C-alpha positions as CSV (number, residue, x, y, z in Angstrom):
1,M,20.4,286.2,157.4
2,K,18.9,286.9,154.0
3,S,17.4,290.2,153.1
4,I,15.5,291.7,150.1
5,T,15.5,295.3,149.0
6,A,12.3,297.2,148.4
7,K,13.0,297.2,144.7
8,E,13.6,293.5,144.6
9,F,10.3,293.0,146.5
10,K,8.6,295.2,143.9
11,V,9.6,292.8,141.2
12,L,8.5,289.8,143.3
13,S,5.1,291.2,144.1
14,G,4.3,291.4,140.4
15,S,5.7,288.0,139.5
16,G,2.6,285.9,140.2
17,Q,4.6,283.7,142.6
18,E,3.4,282.8,146.0
19,Y,5.0,284.8,148.8
20,A,4.0,286.3,152.2
21,L,5.0,289.6,153.6
22,I,4.4,289.9,157.3
23,D,5.0,293.1,159.3
24,V,6.0,292.1,162.9
25,R,5.8,295.6,164.5
26,E,3.1,296.2,167.1
27,R,-0.1,297.7,165.9
28,G,0.6,301.3,167.0
29,L,3.7,301.3,164.8
30,Y,2.3,299.2,161.9
31,G,-0.8,301.3,161.7
32,M,1.1,304.5,161.1
33,G,3.0,303.3,158.0
34,H,3.0,300.0,156.2
35,L,3.0,298.4,152.8
36,L,-0.3,297.6,151.2
37,L,0.6,294.0,150.5
38,S,1.7,293.3,154.1
39,T,-0.2,291.3,156.7
40,H,0.1,292.5,160.3
41,L,1.4,289.8,162.6
42,P,3.0,291.4,165.6
43,Y,6.0,289.8,167.3
44,S,4.1,289.7,170.6
45,S,1.8,287.0,169.2
46,L,3.8,285.7,166.1
47,E,3.8,282.0,166.8
48,L,0.1,282.0,167.9
49,R,-1.1,282.8,164.4
50,V,1.6,282.4,161.8
51,Q,0.9,278.8,161.0
52,T,-2.7,279.7,160.1
53,L,-1.7,282.7,158.1
54,V,1.2,281.1,156.3
55,P,0.4,277.3,156.3
56,R,3.2,276.1,154.0
57,K,6.6,276.1,155.7
58,D,8.5,276.5,152.4
59,T,6.6,279.6,151.4
60,R,8.8,282.5,150.6
61,L,8.3,284.5,153.8
62,I,9.5,288.1,154.0
63,V,9.5,289.9,157.4
64,A,9.2,293.7,157.6
65,D,9.9,295.9,160.6
66,A,10.7,299.3,159.0
67,G,14.2,299.2,160.6
68,T,13.1,298.8,164.2
69,G,15.2,295.6,164.7
70,V,12.5,293.2,165.7
71,A,12.6,291.3,162.4
72,E,15.8,289.5,163.2
73,R,14.2,288.1,166.4
74,A,11.1,287.2,164.4
75,I,13.2,285.3,161.9
76,G,14.7,283.2,164.7
77,A,11.2,282.3,166.0
78,L,10.1,281.4,162.5
79,E,13.2,279.2,162.0
80,R,12.3,277.4,165.2
81,L,8.9,276.7,163.8
82,G,10.5,275.1,160.7
83,Y,10.0,277.9,158.0
84,T,12.8,277.5,155.5
85,D,12.7,280.4,153.0
86,L,13.0,283.5,155.2
87,S,14.3,287.0,154.5
88,I,14.0,290.5,155.9
89,L,12.7,293.4,153.9
90,E,15.3,296.1,154.1
91,G,14.7,299.8,154.9
92,T,12.2,302.1,156.4
93,G,9.1,303.8,154.9
94,D,11.2,306.3,153.1
95,D,13.1,303.5,151.4
96,W,9.9,301.8,150.4
97,R,8.6,305.0,148.9
98,S,11.8,305.4,146.9
99,A,11.2,302.0,145.4
100,G,7.8,303.1,144.1
101,F,5.5,301.9,146.9
102,E,3.0,304.0,148.8
103,V,3.0,303.7,152.6
104,F,-0.4,303.3,154.2
105,V,-1.8,304.1,157.6
106,G,-4.8,302.5,159.3
107,D,-6.2,299.0,159.2
108,D,-7.3,297.0,156.1
109,P,-6.6,299.6,153.4
110,L,-6.9,297.1,150.6
111,P,-10.5,296.0,151.1
112,K,-11.6,299.5,152.1
113,A,-10.2,301.0,149.0
114,F,-11.9,298.2,147.1
115,G,-15.2,299.3,148.5
116,E,-14.6,302.9,147.3
117,V,-13.7,301.6,143.8
118,V,-16.9,299.5,143.8
119,E,-19.0,302.6,144.6
120,S,-17.2,304.7,142.0
121,H,-17.5,302.2,139.2
122,R,-20.9,300.7,139.9
123,H,-22.5,303.9,141.0
124,T,-23.9,302.4,144.2
125,P,-26.9,304.4,145.3
126,S,-26.7,305.9,148.8
127,V,-28.8,307.9,151.3
128,A,-27.5,310.4,153.8
129,P,-28.5,310.0,157.5
130,A,-31.0,312.9,157.2
131,E,-32.7,311.2,154.3
132,L,-33.0,307.9,156.2
133,R,-34.4,309.9,159.2
134,A,-37.0,311.4,157.0
135,M,-38.0,308.0,155.7
136,M,-38.5,306.9,159.3
137,E,-40.5,310.0,160.3
138,E,-42.7,309.8,157.1
139,G,-43.5,306.1,157.7
140,R,-42.1,305.1,154.3
141,K,-41.8,301.4,153.6
142,F,-38.2,300.3,154.0
143,V,-36.0,297.8,155.8
144,L,-32.6,298.7,157.4
145,L,-30.1,295.9,157.3
146,D,-26.8,296.1,159.2
147,G,-24.0,294.3,157.3
148,R,-21.4,294.2,160.2
149,S,-20.6,291.3,162.5
150,E,-23.0,290.5,165.2
151,E,-20.6,291.6,167.9
152,E,-20.3,295.1,166.3
153,F,-24.1,295.3,165.9
154,V,-24.7,294.7,169.6
155,T,-22.4,297.5,170.5
156,H,-24.3,300.1,168.6
157,C,-26.6,300.4,165.5
158,V,-29.0,302.7,163.9
159,P,-32.4,302.3,165.6
160,G,-34.6,299.8,163.8
161,A,-31.7,298.0,162.1
162,I,-31.7,294.2,161.7
163,S,-28.4,292.4,162.0
164,V,-27.6,290.6,158.7
165,P,-23.8,290.3,158.2
166,N,-23.0,290.9,154.5
167,G,-22.2,287.3,153.7
168,E,-25.7,286.3,154.8
169,L,-27.6,288.9,152.8
170,L,-28.6,286.9,149.7
171,W,-29.3,283.8,151.8
172,R,-31.7,285.7,154.1
173,V,-33.1,288.7,152.3
174,G,-36.2,286.8,151.1
175,D,-37.3,286.5,154.7
176,L,-36.5,290.0,155.7
177,V,-38.0,292.0,152.9
178,P,-41.8,291.4,152.4
179,D,-42.1,292.4,148.8
180,R,-40.1,293.9,145.9
181,E,-41.4,297.4,146.4
182,T,-39.9,297.8,149.9
183,T,-36.7,299.9,149.9
184,I,-33.6,298.3,151.4
185,V,-30.9,300.3,153.1
186,V,-27.7,298.7,154.1
187,S,-25.6,300.1,157.0
188,C,-22.3,299.6,158.7
189,A,-20.0,301.7,160.9
190,G,-18.6,303.7,158.0
191,R,-18.6,303.2,154.3
192,T,-17.2,299.9,153.0
193,R,-19.6,297.3,154.2
194,S,-22.6,299.5,153.4
195,I,-21.4,299.9,149.8
196,V,-20.5,296.2,149.3
197,G,-23.7,295.0,151.0
198,A,-25.9,297.2,148.9
199,Q,-24.0,296.4,145.7
200,T,-24.3,292.7,146.5
201,L,-28.1,293.0,146.4
202,I,-28.0,295.1,143.3
203,D,-25.6,292.8,141.4
204,A,-27.7,289.7,142.4
205,G,-30.8,291.3,140.9
206,V,-32.9,291.4,144.1
207,G,-35.1,294.0,142.4
208,N,-35.9,296.2,145.3
209,P,-34.7,299.8,145.5
210,V,-31.4,299.4,147.4
211,F,-29.2,302.1,149.0
212,A,-26.1,302.2,151.2
213,L,-26.3,304.4,154.3
214,R,-23.6,307.0,153.6
215,G,-21.2,307.0,156.4
216,G,-23.0,304.4,158.5
217,T,-23.4,304.7,162.2
218,Q,-20.6,307.3,162.4
219,A,-22.4,309.6,160.1
220,W,-25.7,309.0,161.8
221,R,-24.1,310.0,165.1
222,M,-22.4,313.0,163.5
223,A,-25.8,314.2,162.2
224,G,-27.0,314.4,165.8
225,Y,-29.1,311.2,165.9
226,E,-29.0,308.7,168.7
227,L,-27.7,305.1,168.3
228,A,-29.2,302.0,169.8
229,S,-27.2,299.4,171.7
230,G,-27.8,295.9,173.0
231,V,-30.1,295.0,170.2
232,D,-30.5,291.2,169.7
233,P,-28.6,290.1,166.6
234,T,-29.9,286.5,166.5
235,L,-30.5,285.2,163.0
236,K,-33.6,283.1,162.4
237,P,-33.6,279.9,160.3
238,V,-34.0,280.5,156.6
239,S,-37.3,279.5,155.1
240,Q,-37.6,277.3,152.0
241,T,-39.0,280.2,150.0
242,A,-36.1,282.5,150.9
243,A,-33.6,279.7,150.2
244,A,-35.1,279.1,146.7
245,R,-34.9,282.8,145.9
246,S,-31.3,282.9,147.1
247,L,-30.3,280.3,144.5
248,E,-31.5,282.7,141.8
249,F,-29.5,285.5,143.3
250,A,-26.3,283.4,143.5
251,E,-26.7,282.3,139.9
252,R,-26.9,285.9,138.8
253,L,-23.6,286.6,140.5
254,R,-22.0,283.6,138.8
255,S,-23.3,284.9,135.5
256,R,-21.3,288.1,136.1
257,V,-18.1,286.6,137.5
258,S,-16.9,283.0,137.0
259,V,-16.8,281.4,140.5
260,P,-15.0,278.0,140.2
261,S,-15.8,275.1,142.4
262,M,-13.0,273.0,144.0
263,S,-13.3,269.2,144.4
264,G,-11.4,266.9,146.6
265,E,-9.2,266.0,143.7
266,D,-8.6,269.6,142.9
267,L,-7.5,270.1,146.5
268,E,-5.0,267.3,146.4
269,T,-3.7,268.4,143.0
270,A,-3.1,271.9,144.4
271,R,-1.2,270.5,147.4
272,A,0.9,268.3,145.2
273,R,1.9,271.4,143.2
274,R,2.9,273.1,146.4
275,R,0.1,275.6,146.2
276,T,-1.2,277.3,149.4
277,V,-4.8,276.6,150.0
278,Y,-6.7,278.4,152.7
279,I,-9.8,276.5,153.8
280,I,-12.2,279.0,155.3
281,D,-15.7,278.3,156.7
282,I,-17.8,281.4,156.0
283,R,-21.0,280.3,157.8
284,T,-22.1,281.7,161.2
285,R,-20.2,280.9,164.4
286,A,-23.0,278.7,165.6
287,E,-23.0,276.6,162.4
288,F,-19.2,276.3,162.6
289,E,-19.2,275.2,166.2
290,A,-21.9,272.6,165.5
291,G,-19.5,270.9,163.0
292,H,-17.0,271.9,160.4
293,A,-14.4,270.6,158.0
294,E,-11.1,269.5,159.5
295,G,-8.6,272.2,159.1
296,A,-11.0,275.0,158.3
297,I,-10.7,278.3,160.0
298,H,-13.9,280.3,160.7
299,V,-14.3,283.8,159.2
300,P,-17.9,284.8,158.3
301,G,-18.1,285.7,154.6
302,G,-18.8,289.4,155.0
303,Q,-15.9,289.8,157.4
304,L,-13.6,287.9,155.1
305,V,-14.2,290.3,152.3
306,Q,-13.6,293.2,154.8
307,T,-10.4,291.8,156.4
308,V,-9.0,289.2,153.9
309,T,-5.4,290.4,154.4
310,R,-5.7,289.6,158.1
311,W,-6.4,285.9,157.3
312,C,-4.6,285.1,154.1
313,A,-0.9,286.3,154.3
314,T,0.3,284.3,151.3
315,K,-0.4,286.2,148.1
316,N,-1.4,284.3,144.9
317,A,-2.8,281.5,147.1
318,I,-6.1,279.7,146.7
319,I,-8.9,280.6,149.0
320,S,-11.4,277.7,149.2
321,L,-14.7,278.6,150.9
322,V,-16.6,276.0,152.9
323,E,-20.4,275.9,153.1
324,E,-23.1,273.2,152.5
325,A,-25.0,273.2,149.3
326,P,-26.5,275.3,147.7
327,Y,-23.3,277.4,148.4
328,V,-25.1,280.8,148.3
329,R,-23.0,282.4,151.0
330,A,-19.8,280.9,149.6
331,T,-20.7,282.1,146.1
332,T,-21.3,285.7,147.4
333,T,-18.0,285.7,149.2
334,A,-16.1,284.3,146.3
335,Y,-17.7,286.8,144.0
336,W,-16.2,289.8,145.8
337,L,-12.9,288.2,146.6
338,R,-12.4,287.4,142.9
339,L,-13.2,290.9,142.0
340,M,-10.6,292.0,144.5
341,G,-8.0,289.8,142.8
342,W,-8.0,286.7,144.9
343,D,-8.2,283.1,143.5
344,A,-11.4,282.3,145.5
345,R,-13.2,279.0,144.9
346,V,-16.2,277.2,146.4
347,L,-15.2,273.9,148.0
348,D,-17.5,271.0,147.1
349,T,-19.2,269.3,150.1
350,E,-17.7,265.9,149.2
351,A,-14.2,267.5,149.5
352,I,-14.6,268.4,153.1
353,G,-13.3,265.0,154.4
354,T,-10.0,265.6,152.6
355,A,-9.3,269.0,154.1
356,I,-5.9,269.6,155.7
357,G,-5.6,269.2,159.5
358,P,-6.0,272.2,161.8
359,A,-3.0,274.5,162.1
360,T,-1.9,274.8,165.7
361,A,-0.8,277.8,167.7
362,A,2.8,276.9,168.6
363,R,4.0,278.3,171.9
364,G,7.2,276.4,172.1
365,Q,8.1,275.2,175.6
366,E,5.4,276.2,178.1
367,A,6.8,277.8,181.3
368,P,5.8,276.3,184.6
369,R,2.4,277.4,185.8
370,L,1.7,279.1,189.1
371,S,-1.5,279.0,191.1
372,V,-2.9,282.1,192.9
373,A,-1.4,280.9,196.2
374,Q,2.0,280.3,194.7
375,L,2.0,283.7,193.0
376,R,1.2,285.4,196.3
377,A,4.0,283.6,198.0
378,D,6.5,284.4,195.3
379,L,5.5,288.1,195.3
380,A,6.0,288.2,199.0
381,A,9.5,286.9,198.5
382,G,10.4,289.6,196.0
383,A,9.5,288.1,192.6
384,V,9.0,290.4,189.6
385,L,5.5,290.3,188.1
386,I,5.1,291.1,184.4
387,D,1.8,292.0,182.7
388,A,2.3,291.0,179.0
389,G,-1.1,292.1,177.9
390,P,-2.1,295.2,175.8
391,G,-0.8,298.5,177.1
392,M,-4.2,300.2,177.3
393,E,-5.6,297.4,179.3
394,Y,-2.7,297.7,181.7
395,R,-3.5,301.3,182.2
396,E,-7.1,300.4,183.1
397,R,-6.4,297.4,185.3
398,H,-3.4,295.3,186.3
399,L,-2.3,293.1,189.2
400,P,-0.8,295.2,192.0
401,G,2.9,295.6,191.6
402,A,3.0,294.3,188.0
403,I,5.2,296.1,185.4
404,W,4.1,296.2,181.8
405,L,6.4,294.5,179.4
406,I,5.5,293.1,176.0
407,R,7.7,290.8,174.0
408,P,9.4,293.2,171.6
409,N,10.6,295.3,174.6
410,V,12.1,292.4,176.7
411,D,15.6,293.2,175.4
412,K,15.3,296.7,176.9
413,Q,14.8,295.3,180.4
414,V,17.6,292.6,180.5
415,E,19.4,294.4,183.4
416,L,16.3,294.4,185.6
417,L,15.4,290.9,184.7
418,A,18.9,289.5,185.3
419,R,18.9,290.7,188.9
420,S,15.4,289.3,189.7
421,P,15.3,286.1,191.7
422,K,12.0,284.9,190.2
423,I,9.9,286.3,187.3
424,T,6.2,285.6,186.7
425,V,4.4,286.6,183.5
426,Y,0.7,286.8,183.0
427,A,-1.7,287.8,180.2
428,D,-5.3,287.1,179.4
429,I,-4.1,284.8,176.7
430,D,-1.7,282.3,178.3
431,G,0.1,281.7,175.0
432,R,1.1,285.4,174.9
433,A,2.6,285.1,178.4
434,D,4.5,282.0,177.3
435,L,6.1,283.9,174.4
436,V,7.3,286.6,176.8
437,A,8.6,283.9,179.2
438,Q,10.5,282.2,176.4
439,E,11.9,285.6,175.3
440,I,13.2,286.2,178.8
441,S,14.7,282.8,179.1
442,R,16.6,283.3,175.8
443,L,17.9,286.7,176.9
444,V,18.5,285.8,180.6
445,P,19.3,282.1,180.6
446,D,19.6,281.9,184.4
447,A,16.2,283.4,185.1
448,Q,13.5,281.4,186.9
449,V,10.5,282.2,184.8
450,T,6.9,281.1,185.4
451,V,3.5,281.9,184.0
452,F,0.5,282.8,186.2
453,A,-2.2,280.7,184.5
454,G,-5.5,282.4,183.8
455,G,-4.2,285.9,184.3
456,K,-6.6,288.6,185.4
457,R,-9.6,286.2,185.2
458,A,-8.0,283.8,187.7
459,W,-7.0,286.7,190.0
460,T,-10.5,288.1,190.0
461,E,-12.0,284.7,190.8
462,A,-9.7,284.4,193.8
463,G,-10.9,287.8,195.1
464,G,-7.8,289.7,194.1
465,T,-7.8,293.5,193.7
466,F,-6.4,295.5,190.9
467,S,-4.4,298.7,190.3
468,S,-4.7,301.3,187.5
469,S,-2.2,303.7,186.0
470,P,-4.0,306.1,183.5
471,E,-0.7,307.6,182.3
472,Q,1.5,304.4,182.2
473,P,2.6,303.2,179.8
474,S,2.9,306.6,178.2
475,D,1.4,307.1,174.7
476,A,4.9,306.9,173.2
477,D,5.6,303.6,175.0
478,C,2.2,302.1,174.1
479,I,3.4,300.8,170.7
480,D,0.7,298.1,170.6
481,Y,-2.2,300.7,170.4
482,L,-3.1,302.7,167.3
483,F,-4.1,306.2,168.5
484,W,-4.9,307.4,164.9
485,T,-8.7,308.0,164.8
486,H,-9.0,305.5,167.7
487,D,-12.1,307.1,169.2
488,R,-14.1,307.6,166.0
489,L,-16.7,305.0,167.2
490,R,-16.9,306.6,170.7
491,G,-18.2,310.0,169.7
492,N,-15.2,311.9,168.4
493,D,-16.6,313.6,165.2
494,E,-13.2,315.0,164.3
495,A,-11.7,311.5,164.3
496,S,-14.7,310.2,162.2
497,A,-14.3,313.0,159.7
498,E,-10.5,312.2,159.4
499,Y,-11.3,308.5,158.9
500,F,-13.8,309.3,156.1
501,R,-11.2,311.5,154.4
502,W,-8.7,308.6,154.6
503,E,-11.2,306.1,153.1
504,L,-12.1,308.4,150.2
505,A,-8.4,309.0,149.4
506,L,-7.5,305.3,149.4
507,P,-8.3,304.5,145.7
508,G,-5.9,307.2,144.5
509,Q,-3.2,306.0,146.8
510,I,-3.6,302.4,145.7
511,E,-3.5,303.5,142.0
512,R,-0.2,305.3,142.7
513,D,1.1,302.2,144.5
514,G,0.3,299.9,141.6
515,S,0.5,296.7,143.6
516,V,-3.1,295.5,143.0
517,N,-5.5,295.5,140.1
518,F,-9.2,295.3,141.1
519,Q,-11.4,293.5,138.5
520,I,-14.2,296.0,138.8
521,S,-15.8,297.4,135.6
């Protein structure tokens, strides 16, 4: 089995070649120390996503686990999928530091650091929660736009906010702001999307006074103000007037940063040259579901800028963005991705028909399925029942008698599994249960392993009851949950303050790391 040292990876990461670095530890371990250039793809769901994140099977694919031992098993799974250029990144976080890397905590440090650099270099104006509150009380003329996803907006928002995900801002602002004197404030849950959203409007020359809400909903709550929840996030159709204005805004972005288009011929040429091309539809979920390019994955533009490393594991690849003409949202998204250092392009409408076929979530051999009646009969006969879902969800609710066991820990329970006459696995995602079932079958070849189809949903529909175990799994065992600042969005001011300190420190940490070079001036 091939390996690569951290120093060798340092050279590769600066070479301009395509490669992917995936860290296969569970989120609780990954989130407490990982490399900036890694994409998190836990072993518990590896095959369900890897073909989307690393679409070319001959990509140089490096697997990291910080010495926990799960990388070797992940390599085996990747080989079974047909990946041909595989190696393990040697060492732990200390070894990576010795090679000149920084080790990062948290989620999405790269795009979040980018937001901080944008604010620092572009001097993005901002208002504190108290200033926004005063604007409300004084009846000043302003519009508050929330740049997060619709799902996040429904959970909580600043009262009076309108849901406009960042990728939609330029396309829709003409309908939301009545004149050029009205102040626009852009909010999110923290800092990044407020900054990027506000700067999008400024860079596009919208002309209104524009501010980011400093600290977003977390800072609003920390200031003692109430948040709203359950607000309707539905986006209305864009008027012709707003669409016409949005074209002007998009052209101003293109005048600042070259945003290439990609034709069908360009797409085929890139493939022929063995380039990885991600085809990403950045429109709304409703638009995507109504019809989309073959092979495209759906990530709204604002969320793609915020979480690009979650979707594009192959570095130095092409990101081709799908939208109908006039490509305002695709241009907005490409503008920021290119400033972040990605080769982002806008896919011409006529190229859509030549897009690659959809990547599939490979589960391997599916285990036999059990109905509720069959499960009850097997349990009465002494079968072992395994909950393969997230540990914190197991604490809250699981089928009576089920033990919690996720894929990376199966090897620790071989003795128990070997003496079990029958084993049934369930999870809310059947594919995740299948992966655990396959793992058991590889380690305990004589085991009779089945999957309870539908998991807790099917059990609920059949009138089944549930058990809870608030202390099990223990925090130490719950390796799939990141406890670091986990309750910052649920009222823990100390966690929010720590999170803000982390965000503000990211640019310095990334500069010391030296792996990326943002194109912000």
